[in-house]
N, CA, C and O atoms as a Maestro MAE file, in Angstrom:
{
 s_m_m2io_version
 :::
 2.0.0
}

f_m_ct {
 s_m_title
 :::
 protein
 m_atom[252] {
  # First column is atom index #
  i_m_mmod_type
  r_m_x_coord
  r_m_y_coord
  r_m_z_coord
  i_m_residue_number
  s_m_chain_name
  s_m_pdb_residue_name
  s_m_pdb_atom_name
  i_m_atomic_number
  :::
  1 25 0.893 -1.188 0.003 1 A "MET " " N  " 7
  2 3 -0.019 -0.034 0.005 1 A "MET " " CA " 6
  3 2 0.902 1.240 0.065 1 A "MET " " C  " 6
  4 15 1.716 1.428 0.970 1 A "MET " " O  " 8
  5 25 0.692 2.089 -0.985 2 A "LYS " " N  " 7
  6 3 1.521 3.320 -1.068 2 A "LYS " " CA " 6
  7 2 0.822 4.433 -0.271 2 A "LYS " " C  " 6
  8 15 -0.380 4.658 -0.413 2 A "LYS " " O  " 8
  9 25 1.551 5.074 0.511 3 A "THR " " N  " 7
  10 3 1.022 6.169 1.441 3 A "THR " " CA " 6
  11 2 1.845 7.401 1.245 3 A "THR " " C  " 6
  12 15 2.985 7.351 0.784 3 A "THR " " O  " 8
  13 25 1.242 8.525 1.609 4 A "CYS " " N  " 7
  14 3 1.915 9.783 1.489 4 A "CYS " " CA " 6
  15 2 2.683 10.055 2.809 4 A "CYS " " C  " 6
  16 15 2.565 9.282 3.759 4 A "CYS " " O  " 8
  17 25 3.437 11.111 2.863 5 A "GLN " " N  " 7
  18 3 4.208 11.448 4.037 5 A "GLN " " CA " 6
  19 2 3.370 11.859 5.159 5 A "GLN " " C  " 6
  20 15 3.760 11.613 6.300 5 A "GLN " " O  " 8
  21 25 2.259 12.459 4.962 6 A "ARG " " N  " 7
  22 3 1.396 12.879 6.015 6 A "ARG " " CA " 6
  23 2 0.844 11.656 6.753 6 A "ARG " " C  " 6
  24 15 0.777 11.660 7.982 6 A "ARG " " O  " 8
  25 25 0.458 10.635 6.039 7 A "PHE " " N  " 7
  26 3 0.053 9.353 6.596 7 A "PHE " " CA " 6
  27 2 1.078 8.857 7.587 7 A "PHE " " C  " 6
  28 15 0.766 8.543 8.736 7 A "PHE " " O  " 8
  29 25 2.351 8.790 7.102 8 A "SER " " N  " 7
  30 3 3.421 8.301 7.966 8 A "SER " " CA " 6
  31 2 3.630 9.147 9.213 8 A "SER " " C  " 6
  32 15 3.943 8.619 10.280 8 A "SER " " O  " 8
  33 25 3.455 10.485 9.080 9 A "ARG " " N  " 7
  34 3 3.570 11.393 10.268 9 A "ARG " " CA " 6
  35 2 2.534 11.211 11.231 9 A "ARG " " C  " 6
  36 15 2.801 11.258 12.432 9 A "ARG " " O  " 8
  37 25 1.270 10.988 10.779 10 A "ILE " " N  " 7
  38 3 0.118 10.787 11.654 10 A "ILE " " CA " 6
  39 2 0.438 9.407 12.412 10 A "ILE " " C  " 6
  40 15 0.350 9.341 13.638 10 A "ILE " " O  " 8
  41 25 0.784 8.396 11.685 11 A "LYS " " N  " 7
  42 3 1.034 7.087 12.259 11 A "LYS " " CA " 6
  43 2 2.082 7.093 13.282 11 A "LYS " " C  " 6
  44 15 1.883 6.576 14.382 11 A "LYS " " O  " 8
  45 25 3.299 7.709 12.939 12 A "SER " " N  " 7
  46 3 4.445 7.758 13.867 12 A "SER " " CA " 6
  47 2 4.120 8.545 15.166 12 A "SER " " C  " 6
  48 15 4.596 8.200 16.247 12 A "SER " " O  " 8
  49 25 3.323 9.577 15.032 13 A "GLY " " N  " 7
  50 3 2.900 10.354 16.187 13 A "GLY " " CA " 6
  51 2 2.087 9.516 17.218 13 A "GLY " " C  " 6
  52 15 2.323 9.511 18.426 13 A "GLY " " O  " 8
  53 25 1.125 8.825 16.614 14 A "TYR " " N  " 7
  54 3 0.276 7.991 17.524 14 A "TYR " " CA " 6
  55 2 1.071 6.845 18.061 14 A "TYR " " C  " 6
  56 15 0.887 6.488 19.225 14 A "TYR " " O  " 8
  57 25 1.970 6.222 17.269 15 A "GLU " " N  " 7
  58 3 2.758 5.090 17.680 15 A "GLU " " CA " 6
  59 2 3.735 5.462 18.875 15 A "GLU " " C  " 6
  60 15 3.990 4.685 19.795 15 A "GLU " " O  " 8
  61 25 4.228 6.690 18.753 16 A "GLN " " N  " 7
  62 3 5.121 7.194 19.803 16 A "GLN " " CA " 6
  63 2 4.314 7.371 21.174 16 A "GLN " " C  " 6
  64 15 4.826 7.076 22.254 16 A "GLN " " O  " 8
  65 25 3.085 7.847 21.057 17 A "ASP " " N  " 7
  66 3 2.238 8.076 22.217 17 A "ASP " " CA " 6
  67 2 1.897 6.702 22.879 17 A "ASP " " C  " 6
  68 15 1.943 6.499 24.092 17 A "ASP " " O  " 8
  69 25 1.546 5.777 21.922 18 A "ILE " " N  " 7
  70 3 1.081 4.410 22.428 18 A "ILE " " CA " 6
  71 2 2.269 3.704 23.130 18 A "ILE " " C  " 6
  72 15 2.121 3.054 24.165 18 A "ILE " " O  " 8
  73 25 3.439 3.869 22.512 19 A "THR " " N  " 7
  74 3 4.649 3.175 23.082 19 A "THR " " CA " 6
  75 2 4.933 3.809 24.499 19 A "THR " " C  " 6
  76 15 5.201 3.098 25.468 19 A "THR " " O  " 8
  77 25 4.864 5.116 24.564 20 A "PHE " " N  " 7
  78 3 5.104 5.769 25.880 20 A "PHE " " CA " 6
  79 2 4.123 5.317 26.882 20 A "PHE " " C  " 6
  80 15 4.520 5.022 28.009 20 A "PHE " " O  " 8
  81 25 2.792 5.232 26.547 21 A "LEU " " N  " 7
  82 3 1.886 4.858 27.537 21 A "LEU " " CA " 6
  83 2 2.021 3.418 27.911 21 A "LEU " " C  " 6
  84 15 1.838 3.139 29.096 21 A "LEU " " O  " 8
  85 25 2.308 2.488 27.088 22 A "ARG " " N  " 7
  86 3 2.512 1.099 27.310 22 A "ARG " " CA " 6
  87 2 3.712 0.847 28.241 22 A "ARG " " C  " 6
  88 15 3.685 0.053 29.182 22 A "ARG " " O  " 8
  89 25 4.724 1.570 27.900 23 A "SER " " N  " 7
  90 3 5.993 1.393 28.719 23 A "SER " " CA " 6
  91 2 5.725 1.971 30.161 23 A "SER " " C  " 6
  92 15 6.179 1.378 31.140 23 A "SER " " O  " 8
  93 25 5.062 3.010 30.279 24 A "HIS " " N  " 7
  94 3 4.668 3.542 31.629 24 A "HIS " " CA " 6
  95 2 3.831 2.486 32.389 24 A "HIS " " C  " 6
  96 15 4.019 2.250 33.582 24 A "HIS " " O  " 8
  97 25 2.917 1.875 31.652 25 A "SER " " N  " 7
  98 3 2.066 0.858 32.278 25 A "SER " " CA " 6
  99 2 2.861 -0.369 32.742 25 A "SER " " C  " 6
  100 15 2.590 -0.937 33.801 25 A "SER " " O  " 8
  101 25 3.823 -0.756 31.947 26 A "GLU " " N  " 7
  102 3 4.701 -1.921 32.344 26 A "GLU " " CA " 6
  103 2 5.611 -1.552 33.542 26 A "GLU " " C  " 6
  104 15 5.815 -2.365 34.444 26 A "GLU " " O  " 8
  105 25 6.129 -0.366 33.537 27 A "ARG " " N  " 7
  106 3 7.055 0.078 34.619 27 A "ARG " " CA " 6
  107 2 6.338 0.186 35.966 27 A "ARG " " C  " 6
  108 15 6.930 -0.132 36.997 27 A "ARG " " O  " 8
  109 25 5.116 0.613 35.981 28 A "HIS " " N  " 7
  110 3 4.372 0.799 37.156 28 A "HIS " " CA " 6
  111 2 3.233 -0.170 37.385 28 A "HIS " " C  " 6
  112 15 2.141 0.181 37.833 28 A "HIS " " O  " 8
  113 25 3.539 -1.374 37.061 29 A "GLU " " N  " 7
  114 3 2.572 -2.453 37.113 29 A "GLU " " CA " 6
  115 2 1.973 -2.611 38.553 29 A "GLU " " C  " 6
  116 15 2.721 -2.629 39.530 29 A "GLU " " O  " 8
  117 25 0.670 -2.720 38.665 30 A "GLY " " N  " 7
  118 3 -0.016 -2.917 39.906 30 A "GLY " " CA " 6
  119 2 -0.502 -1.533 40.499 30 A "GLY " " C  " 6
  120 15 -1.209 -1.522 41.507 30 A "GLY " " O  " 8
  121 25 -0.158 -0.497 39.936 31 A "LYS " " N  " 7
  122 3 -0.556 0.841 40.420 31 A "LYS " " CA " 6
  123 2 -1.776 1.322 39.580 31 A "LYS " " C  " 6
  124 15 -1.975 0.926 38.431 31 A "LYS " " O  " 8
  125 25 -2.538 2.163 40.204 32 A "PRO " " N  " 7
  126 3 -3.722 2.766 39.404 32 A "PRO " " CA " 6
  127 2 -3.274 3.540 38.216 32 A "PRO " " C  " 6
  128 15 -3.995 3.560 37.218 32 A "PRO " " O  " 8
  129 25 -2.136 4.182 38.241 33 A "SER " " N  " 7
  130 3 -1.651 4.938 37.054 33 A "SER " " CA " 6
  131 2 -1.293 3.999 35.943 33 A "SER " " C  " 6
  132 15 -1.360 4.383 34.775 33 A "SER " " O  " 8
  133 25 -0.911 2.773 36.256 34 A "ALA " " N  " 7
  134 3 -0.520 1.857 35.169 34 A "ALA " " CA " 6
  135 2 -1.844 1.335 34.459 34 A "ALA " " C  " 6
  136 15 -1.844 1.107 33.249 34 A "ALA " " O  " 8
  137 25 -2.860 1.172 35.171 35 A "LYS " " N  " 7
  138 3 -4.167 0.783 34.650 35 A "LYS " " CA " 6
  139 2 -4.699 1.905 33.732 35 A "LYS " " C  " 6
  140 15 -5.172 1.663 32.622 35 A "LYS " " O  " 8
  141 25 -4.599 3.135 34.248 36 A "ALA " " N  " 7
  142 3 -5.017 4.235 33.364 36 A "ALA " " CA " 6
  143 2 -4.231 4.417 32.174 36 A "ALA " " C  " 6
  144 15 -4.779 4.766 31.129 36 A "ALA " " O  " 8
  145 25 -2.893 4.193 32.249 37 A "SER " " N  " 7
  146 3 -2.117 4.317 30.962 37 A "SER " " CA " 6
  147 2 -2.409 3.201 29.977 37 A "SER " " C  " 6
  148 15 -2.363 3.405 28.764 37 A "SER " " O  " 8
  149 25 -2.712 2.010 30.506 38 A "ALA " " N  " 7
  150 3 -2.967 0.984 29.596 38 A "ALA " " CA " 6
  151 2 -4.435 1.239 28.875 38 A "ALA " " C  " 6
  152 15 -4.638 0.916 27.705 38 A "ALA " " O  " 8
  153 25 -5.257 1.750 29.573 39 A "LYS " " N  " 7
  154 3 -6.607 2.233 28.965 39 A "LYS " " CA " 6
  155 2 -6.445 3.321 27.963 39 A "LYS " " C  " 6
  156 15 -7.079 3.319 26.908 39 A "LYS " " O  " 8
  157 25 -5.550 4.301 28.309 40 A "HIS " " N  " 7
  158 3 -5.311 5.379 27.374 40 A "HIS " " CA " 6
  159 2 -4.562 4.943 26.145 40 A "HIS " " C  " 6
  160 15 -4.732 5.508 25.065 40 A "HIS " " O  " 8
  161 25 -3.696 3.893 26.317 41 A "ALA " " N  " 7
  162 3 -2.986 3.380 25.155 41 A "ALA " " CA " 6
  163 2 -3.986 2.648 24.248 41 A "ALA " " C  " 6
  164 15 -3.863 2.757 23.028 41 A "ALA " " O  " 8
  165 25 -4.936 1.933 24.763 42 A "ALA " " N  " 7
  166 3 -5.849 1.285 23.881 42 A "ALA " " CA " 6
  167 2 -6.808 2.313 23.228 42 A "ALA " " C  " 6
  168 15 -7.197 2.126 22.075 42 A "ALA " " O  " 8
  169 25 -7.180 3.357 23.918 43 A "GLY " " N  " 7
  170 3 -7.924 4.396 23.265 43 A "GLY " " CA " 6
  171 2 -7.147 5.159 22.165 43 A "GLY " " C  " 6
  172 15 -7.687 5.580 21.141 43 A "GLY " " O  " 8
  173 25 -5.863 5.300 22.454 44 A "ALA " " N  " 7
  174 3 -5.017 6.005 21.442 44 A "ALA " " CA " 6
  175 2 -4.864 5.044 20.180 44 A "ALA " " C  " 6
  176 15 -4.755 5.507 19.045 44 A "ALA " " O  " 8
  177 25 -4.862 3.831 20.418 45 A "LYS " " N  " 7
  178 3 -4.790 2.918 19.238 45 A "LYS " " CA " 6
  179 2 -6.034 2.937 18.378 45 A "LYS " " C  " 6
  180 15 -5.964 2.888 17.150 45 A "LYS " " O  " 8
  181 25 -7.163 3.008 19.037 46 A "ARG " " N  " 7
  182 3 -8.494 3.220 18.283 46 A "ARG " " CA " 6
  183 2 -8.500 4.558 17.585 46 A "ARG " " C  " 6
  184 15 -8.945 4.670 16.443 46 A "ARG " " O  " 8
  185 25 -8.003 5.581 18.272 47 A "ALA " " N  " 7
  186 3 -8.011 6.934 17.692 47 A "ALA " " CA " 6
  187 2 -7.068 6.983 16.475 47 A "ALA " " C  " 6
  188 15 -7.359 7.657 15.487 47 A "ALA " " O  " 8
  189 25 -5.928 6.257 16.559 48 A "MET " " N  " 7
  190 3 -5.013 6.170 15.427 48 A "MET " " CA " 6
  191 2 -5.678 5.476 14.254 48 A "MET " " C  " 6
  192 15 -5.473 5.899 13.117 48 A "MET " " O  " 8
  193 25 -6.460 4.436 14.473 49 A "ALA " " N  " 7
  194 3 -7.126 3.735 13.389 49 A "ALA " " CA " 6
  195 2 -8.121 4.629 12.755 49 A "ALA " " C  " 6
  196 15 -8.233 4.642 11.529 49 A "ALA " " O  " 8
  197 25 -8.874 5.400 13.542 50 A "ARG " " N  " 7
  198 3 -9.891 6.297 13.003 50 A "ARG " " CA " 6
  199 2 -9.224 7.419 12.092 50 A "ARG " " C  " 6
  200 15 -9.659 7.727 10.982 50 A "ARG " " O  " 8
  201 25 -8.147 7.972 12.681 51 A "ALA " " N  " 7
  202 3 -7.458 9.027 12.014 51 A "ALA " " CA " 6
  203 2 -6.857 8.587 10.678 51 A "ALA " " C  " 6
  204 15 -6.907 9.293 9.671 51 A "ALA " " O  " 8
  205 25 -6.296 7.401 10.727 52 A "LEU " " N  " 7
  206 3 -5.654 6.863 9.508 52 A "LEU " " CA " 6
  207 2 -6.629 6.520 8.420 52 A "LEU " " C  " 6
  208 15 -6.402 6.748 7.231 52 A "LEU " " O  " 8
  209 25 -7.754 5.945 8.890 53 A "ASN " " N  " 7
  210 3 -8.906 5.609 7.919 53 A "ASN " " CA " 6
  211 2 -9.418 6.878 7.367 53 A "ASN " " C  " 6
  212 15 -9.587 6.979 6.152 53 A "ASN " " O  " 8
  213 25 -9.680 7.864 8.178 54 A "ARG " " N  " 7
  214 3 -10.192 9.118 7.703 54 A "ARG " " CA " 6
  215 2 -9.307 9.790 6.661 54 A "ARG " " C  " 6
  216 15 -9.763 10.262 5.620 54 A "ARG " " O  " 8
  217 25 -7.978 9.810 7.005 55 A "HIS " " N  " 7
  218 3 -6.989 10.341 6.021 55 A "HIS " " CA " 6
  219 2 -6.973 9.571 4.753 55 A "HIS " " C  " 6
  220 15 -6.952 10.136 3.659 55 A "HIS " " O  " 8
  221 25 -6.984 8.252 4.900 56 A "TYR " " N  " 7
  222 3 -6.815 7.474 3.648 56 A "TYR " " CA " 6
  223 2 -8.009 7.656 2.802 56 A "TYR " " C  " 6
  224 15 -7.853 7.660 1.581 56 A "TYR " " O  " 8
  225 25 -9.229 7.812 3.332 57 A "GLU " " N  " 7
  226 3 -10.423 8.076 2.510 57 A "GLU " " CA " 6
  227 2 -10.389 9.426 1.750 57 A "GLU " " C  " 6
  228 15 -10.929 9.572 0.654 57 A "GLU " " O  " 8
  229 25 -9.720 10.398 2.404 58 A "ARG " " N  " 7
  230 3 -9.757 11.777 1.812 58 A "ARG " " CA " 6
  231 2 -8.534 12.162 1.061 58 A "ARG " " C  " 6
  232 15 -8.555 13.102 0.267 58 A "ARG " " O  " 8
  233 25 -7.501 11.477 1.287 59 A "CYS " " N  " 7
  234 3 -6.223 11.805 0.613 59 A "CYS " " CA " 6
  235 2 -6.256 11.304 -0.843 59 A "CYS " " C  " 6
  236 15 -6.680 10.180 -1.112 59 A "CYS " " O  " 8
  237 25 -5.785 12.187 -1.806 60 A "ARG " " N  " 7
  238 3 -5.751 11.849 -3.207 60 A "ARG " " CA " 6
  239 2 -4.524 10.964 -3.509 60 A "ARG " " C  " 6
  240 15 -4.549 10.119 -4.404 60 A "ARG " " O  " 8
  241 25 -3.499 11.182 -2.763 61 A "GLU " " N  " 7
  242 3 -2.212 10.445 -2.953 61 A "GLU " " CA " 6
  243 2 -2.321 8.962 -2.433 61 A "GLU " " C  " 6
  244 15 -1.800 8.022 -3.035 61 A "GLU " " O  " 8
  245 25 -3.016 8.833 -1.308 62 A "CYS " " N  " 7
  246 3 -3.086 7.454 -0.628 62 A "CYS " " CA " 6
  247 2 -4.237 6.669 -1.206 62 A "CYS " " C  " 6
  248 15 -4.106 5.479 -1.490 62 A "CYS " " O  " 8
  249 25 -5.363 7.327 -1.380 63 A "GLY " " N  " 7
  250 3 -6.583 6.539 -1.788 63 A "GLY " " CA " 6
  251 2 -6.622 6.433 -3.271 63 A "GLY " " C  " 6
  252 15 -7.541 5.827 -3.822 63 A "GLY " " O  " 8
  :::
 }
 m_bond[251] {
  # First column is bond index #
  i_m_from
  i_m_to
  i_m_order
  :::
  1 1 2 1
  2 2 3 1
  3 3 4 2
  4 3 5 1
  5 5 6 1
  6 6 7 1
  7 7 8 2
  8 7 9 1
  9 9 10 1
  10 10 11 1
  11 11 12 2
  12 11 13 1
  13 13 14 1
  14 14 15 1
  15 15 16 2
  16 15 17 1
  17 17 18 1
  18 18 19 1
  19 19 20 2
  20 19 21 1
  21 21 22 1
  22 22 23 1
  23 23 24 2
  24 23 25 1
  25 25 26 1
  26 26 27 1
  27 27 28 2
  28 27 29 1
  29 29 30 1
  30 30 31 1
  31 31 32 2
  32 31 33 1
  33 33 34 1
  34 34 35 1
  35 35 36 2
  36 35 37 1
  37 37 38 1
  38 38 39 1
  39 39 40 2
  40 39 41 1
  41 41 42 1
  42 42 43 1
  43 43 44 2
  44 43 45 1
  45 45 46 1
  46 46 47 1
  47 47 48 2
  48 47 49 1
  49 49 50 1
  50 50 51 1
  51 51 52 2
  52 51 53 1
  53 53 54 1
  54 54 55 1
  55 55 56 2
  56 55 57 1
  57 57 58 1
  58 58 59 1
  59 59 60 2
  60 59 61 1
  61 61 62 1
  62 62 63 1
  63 63 64 2
  64 63 65 1
  65 65 66 1
  66 66 67 1
  67 67 68 2
  68 67 69 1
  69 69 70 1
  70 70 71 1
  71 71 72 2
  72 71 73 1
  73 73 74 1
  74 74 75 1
  75 75 76 2
  76 75 77 1
  77 77 78 1
  78 78 79 1
  79 79 80 2
  80 79 81 1
  81 81 82 1
  82 82 83 1
  83 83 84 2
  84 83 85 1
  85 85 86 1
  86 86 87 1
  87 87 88 2
  88 87 89 1
  89 89 90 1
  90 90 91 1
  91 91 92 2
  92 91 93 1
  93 93 94 1
  94 94 95 1
  95 95 96 2
  96 95 97 1
  97 97 98 1
  98 98 99 1
  99 99 100 2
  100 99 101 1
  101 101 102 1
  102 102 103 1
  103 103 104 2
  104 103 105 1
  105 105 106 1
  106 106 107 1
  107 107 108 2
  108 107 109 1
  109 109 110 1
  110 110 111 1
  111 111 112 2
  112 111 113 1
  113 113 114 1
  114 114 115 1
  115 115 116 2
  116 115 117 1
  117 117 118 1
  118 118 119 1
  119 119 120 2
  120 119 121 1
  121 121 122 1
  122 122 123 1
  123 123 124 2
  124 123 125 1
  125 125 126 1
  126 126 127 1
  127 127 128 2
  128 127 129 1
  129 129 130 1
  130 130 131 1
  131 131 132 2
  132 131 133 1
  133 133 134 1
  134 134 135 1
  135 135 136 2
  136 135 137 1
  137 137 138 1
  138 138 139 1
  139 139 140 2
  140 139 141 1
  141 141 142 1
  142 142 143 1
  143 143 144 2
  144 143 145 1
  145 145 146 1
  146 146 147 1
  147 147 148 2
  148 147 149 1
  149 149 150 1
  150 150 151 1
  151 151 152 2
  152 151 153 1
  153 153 154 1
  154 154 155 1
  155 155 156 2
  156 155 157 1
  157 157 158 1
  158 158 159 1
  159 159 160 2
  160 159 161 1
  161 161 162 1
  162 162 163 1
  163 163 164 2
  164 163 165 1
  165 165 166 1
  166 166 167 1
  167 167 168 2
  168 167 169 1
  169 169 170 1
  170 170 171 1
  171 171 172 2
  172 171 173 1
  173 173 174 1
  174 174 175 1
  175 175 176 2
  176 175 177 1
  177 177 178 1
  178 178 179 1
  179 179 180 2
  180 179 181 1
  181 181 182 1
  182 182 183 1
  183 183 184 2
  184 183 185 1
  185 185 186 1
  186 186 187 1
  187 187 188 2
  188 187 189 1
  189 189 190 1
  190 190 191 1
  191 191 192 2
  192 191 193 1
  193 193 194 1
  194 194 195 1
  195 195 196 2
  196 195 197 1
  197 197 198 1
  198 198 199 1
  199 199 200 2
  200 199 201 1
  201 201 202 1
  202 202 203 1
  203 203 204 2
  204 203 205 1
  205 205 206 1
  206 206 207 1
  207 207 208 2
  208 207 209 1
  209 209 210 1
  210 210 211 1
  211 211 212 2
  212 211 213 1
  213 213 214 1
  214 214 215 1
  215 215 216 2
  216 215 217 1
  217 217 218 1
  218 218 219 1
  219 219 220 2
  220 219 221 1
  221 221 222 1
  222 222 223 1
  223 223 224 2
  224 223 225 1
  225 225 226 1
  226 226 227 1
  227 227 228 2
  228 227 229 1
  229 229 230 1
  230 230 231 1
  231 231 232 2
  232 231 233 1
  233 233 234 1
  234 234 235 1
  235 235 236 2
  236 235 237 1
  237 237 238 1
  238 238 239 1
  239 239 240 2
  240 239 241 1
  241 241 242 1
  242 242 243 1
  243 243 244 2
  244 243 245 1
  245 245 246 1
  246 246 247 1
  247 247 248 2
  248 247 249 1
  249 249 250 1
  250 250 251 1
  251 251 252 2
  :::
 }
}
């Protein structure tokens, strides 16, 4: 699948956030903040999917 640079930037930004949240969750296992980070990471993953789908539908270069 050929994608444009904006698609890559959107994806890398979300992936960076997801990685940060997951690593925080692993470092602080058993604490309430870890559980919250895990939930936020899952939400960020869904948000990334929505953003990338929306971009793919509208972008002339990708779609």
